[in-house]
C-alpha positions in Angstrom: 0.0 0.0 0.0 1.3 3.5 -0.9 2.5 5.4 2.1 0.5 8.5 2.8 2.3 11.8 3.3 2.8 12.8 6.9 1.8 16.2 8.4 2.7 17.1 12.0 0.3 19.7 13.5 1.1 21.6 16.7 -2.0 23.1 18.4 -1.7 26.1 20.8 -3.7 25.5 23.9 -5.7 28.7 23.3 -7.4 26.9 20.5 -8.7 24.2 22.8 -10.1 26.1 25.7 -13.7 26.7 24.6 -16.1 23.9 23.6 -17.0 25.4 20.2 -13.3 25.9 19.3 -12.4 22.5 20.5 -15.2 20.9 18.3 -14.1 22.9 15.3 -10.4 21.8 15.7 -11.4 18.2 16.3 -13.5 18.2 13.1 -10.5 19.6 11.2 -8.2 16.9 12.6 -10.6 14.1 11.8 -11.0 15.5 8.2 -7.3 15.9 7.7 -6.5 12.4 9.0 -8.8 10.9 6.4 -6.5 12.3 3.7 -3.0 12.1 5.2 -1.1 10.6 8.1 -1.2 13.0 11.0 0.6 13.5 14.3 -0.8 16.2 16.7 1.2 17.9 19.4 -0.5 20.3 21.8 0.4 22.8 24.3 -1.7 24.4 27.0 0.0 27.6 28.2 -3.0 29.6 29.3 -4.6 26.8 31.2 -1.3 26.1 32.9 -1.0 29.8 33.8 -4.5 29.7 35.3 -3.7 26.6 37.3 -0.4 28.1 38.6 -2.2 31.3 39.7 -4.9 29.2 41.5 -2.0 27.4 43.3 -0.2 30.6 44.2 2.8 29.6 42.0 4.5 32.5 40.2 4.8 32.3 36.4 8.2 32.8 34.8 9.0 32.8 31.1 11.9 33.7 28.9 11.3 34.3 25.1 8.2 32.1 25.2 9.9 29.3 27.2 8.5 28.5 30.6 11.0 28.5 33.5 10.0 25.3 35.4 10.6 24.3 39.0 9.3 21.2 40.7 5.9 22.7 41.7 5.4 24.2 38.2 6.3 20.8 36.6 3.6 19.1 38.7 1.0 21.6 37.4 2.2 21.3 33.8 1.9 17.5 33.9 -1.6 17.6 35.5 -2.9 20.1 33.0 -1.3 18.8 29.8 -1.4 15.0 30.3 -4.7 15.0 32.2 -7.2 17.7 31.3 -6.2 18.9 27.8 -5.0 15.7 26.2 -8.0 13.7 27.4 -10.4 16.4 26.3 -8.8 16.7 22.9 -8.7 13.0 22.3 -12.4 12.6 23.2 -13.4 15.5 20.9 -11.5 14.0 17.9 -13.1 10.6 18.5 -16.5 12.2 18.6 -15.7 13.8 15.2 -14.9 10.4 13.7 -11.1 10.3 14.0 -9.0 7.6 15.5 -6.9 9.4 18.2 -4.5 7.9 20.7 -3.5 10.1 23.6 0.2 10.1 24.5 2.9 12.1 26.1 6.5 12.4 25.0 7.3 10.2 28.0 5.7 7.2 26.5 8.1 4.6 25.2 10.2 5.7 22.2 8.2 8.8 21.5 11.0 11.2 22.5 14.0 11.1 24.8 15.0 14.5 26.3 17.9 15.9 28.2 17.8 18.9 30.5 18.1 22.1 28.6 21.2 24.2 29.1 20.9 27.8 30.3 19.7 30.0 27.4 20.8 33.5 26.5 17.6 35.6 26.1 16.9 38.0 23.3 17.2 40.7 26.0 20.7 39.5 26.9 20.8 37.8 30.3 21.5 34.1 30.5 18.7 32.1 32.2 18.5 28.6 33.7 15.1 27.2 32.5 15.0 24.6 35.3 13.2 21.4 34.7 12.8 21.9 31.0 13.8 19.2 28.4 15.1 19.4 24.9 14.8 16.4 22.5 17.8 14.3 21.6 18.2 12.6 18.3 17.2 9.0 19.1 16.2 7.7 15.7 12.6 7.2 14.4 9.9 7.3 17.2 8.9 3.6 16.8 5.6 3.9 18.7 4.4 6.8 16.6 5.5 5.0 13.4 3.5 1.9 14.4 0.4 3.9 15.3 0.6 5.8 12.0 1.0 2.5 10.0 -2.3 1.3 11.6 -4.2 4.5 10.8 -4.3 6.1 14.2 -3.7 9.7 15.1 -1.2 10.1 17.9 -2.1 13.1 20.1 1.0 14.0 22.1 1.2 16.2 25.2 4.5 18.1 25.4 6.1 16.3 28.4 9.3 14.3 27.9 11.4 11.8 29.9 15.2 11.5 30.2 16.9 8.1 29.6 16.7 7.5 33.4 13.0 8.3 33.4 13.0 11.8 34.8 10.0 13.9 33.6 10.7 17.3 32.1 8.6 20.1 30.6 9.1 20.4 26.8 8.1 23.4 24.7 5.4 22.3 22.3 6.8 24.0 19.2 10.2 22.4 19.9 8.7 18.9 20.4 6.6 19.2 17.2 9.6 20.3 15.2 11.6 17.4 16.5 8.9 14.8 15.7 8.3 16.2 12.3 12.0 15.8 11.4 12.3 12.4 13.1 9.3 11.0 11.2 10.2 12.6 7.9 7.1 14.8 7.7 6.4 16.7 4.5 5.0 19.6 6.4 4.9 21.0 10.0 1.9 23.2 10.8 2.1 25.4 13.9 -1.5 26.6 14.6 -2.2 29.1 17.4 -4.0 32.4 18.1 -1.8 34.6 15.9 -2.5 34.7 12.1 1.0 33.8 11.0 4.2 35.8 11.6 3.6 39.5 11.8 5.8 42.3 10.6 6.5 45.5 12.4 3.3 47.0 11.2 1.3 44.0 12.4 0.6 42.5 9.0 1.0 38.8 8.3 4.1 37.9 6.3 3.0 35.5 3.5 6.4 33.8 3.0 9.6 33.8 5.1 12.9 32.0 4.6 15.1 30.6 7.4 17.5 33.6 7.1 14.7 36.0 7.4 13.4 34.2 10.5 16.8 34.4 12.1 16.9 38.2 11.3 13.5 38.7 13.0 14.7 37.0 16.2 18.0 39.0 16.2 16.4 42.4 15.6 13.6 41.8 18.1 10.8 42.0 15.6 9.8 38.6 16.8 9.3 38.3 20.5 7.9 36.2 23.3 6.3 33.0 21.9 7.1 33.8 18.3 10.8 33.4 19.1 10.3 29.8 20.1 8.1 29.2 17.0 10.7 30.6 14.5 13.5 28.7 16.2 11.4 25.5 15.9 10.8 26.3 12.2 14.5 26.7 11.5 15.3 23.4 13.3 12.7 21.5 11.3 13.9 22.9 8.0 17.5 22.1 8.7 16.6 18.5 9.4 14.7 18.0 6.1 11.0 18.9 6.7 9.6 20.3 3.5 8.1 23.5 4.8 6.4 25.0 7.9 3.1 26.8 8.0 2.5 29.1 11.0 -1.3 29.6 10.9 -4.0 31.4 12.8 -5.9 28.4 14.0 -9.1 30.4 14.4 -8.9 31.8 10.9 -7.7 28.9 8.8 -9.3 25.4 8.5 -6.8 22.7 9.3 -8.0 20.5 6.5 -7.0 23.2 4.0 -3.4 23.2 5.1 -2.5 19.8 3.8 -2.9 20.7 0.2 -1.9 24.4 0.3 0.9 25.0 -2.1 0.9 28.8 -1.6 0.3 30.6 1.6 -3.3 31.2 2.7 -4.6 34.3 4.3 -3.8 34.3 8.0 -0.8 32.0 7.4 3.0 32.3 7.0 4.9 29.7 4.9 8.4 29.3 6.2 10.9 27.7 3.8 14.6 27.0 3.7 
């Protein structure tokens, strides 16, 4: 049987908070998965922020990356692997898809190491704490097996080290890593922002890796967009065909698989 092309979709947590939005995203995933092999990676930043606030735990972030101590990690795991993943899997199933809920800690999905301190765009060097970055560990066997059987892996962005220690992983970073490791044709990063915006707040239709690096260096890209553009560059370097950064509220997910030119509310990032 001919192997279907693979798309990896990263969903920002803001798209999954309200029932109507969740149903629309689930229908899009189910429709997309009928035409192509599909892996979904999701975040949940705003729900994590709300849970941290309720627990009286301060939020700390650097260039869109969450600084994570032990108490914060417990909240991240509870929100991502518990509430959001289960809710998204159930919605996709209701929409007619074949989802399987996972985290990066499940066997052979991803192995991570603790992230080194990062130099922020503002200059200071920051220790991110209990944050993991993926290591190249070959093809994620479990995901490949599920895809071959027609399932849709839905992955919460938590990883485990070789000795089993759980770490928080940025969702854009994890999606980029899995797209490259699985040989995806396209990575779609869908969130609340309609693509990459220029200094005037207009969506940039097409951006190459050099232009993405320049936006980070000059500060035009900031906060969460820095992590997204870094993930784009990493995916392209490792062979992913292209990356679409899309406004998940403006663009239907099932349009993105066949899009050969950028759509409105979407930035195509290429080598």
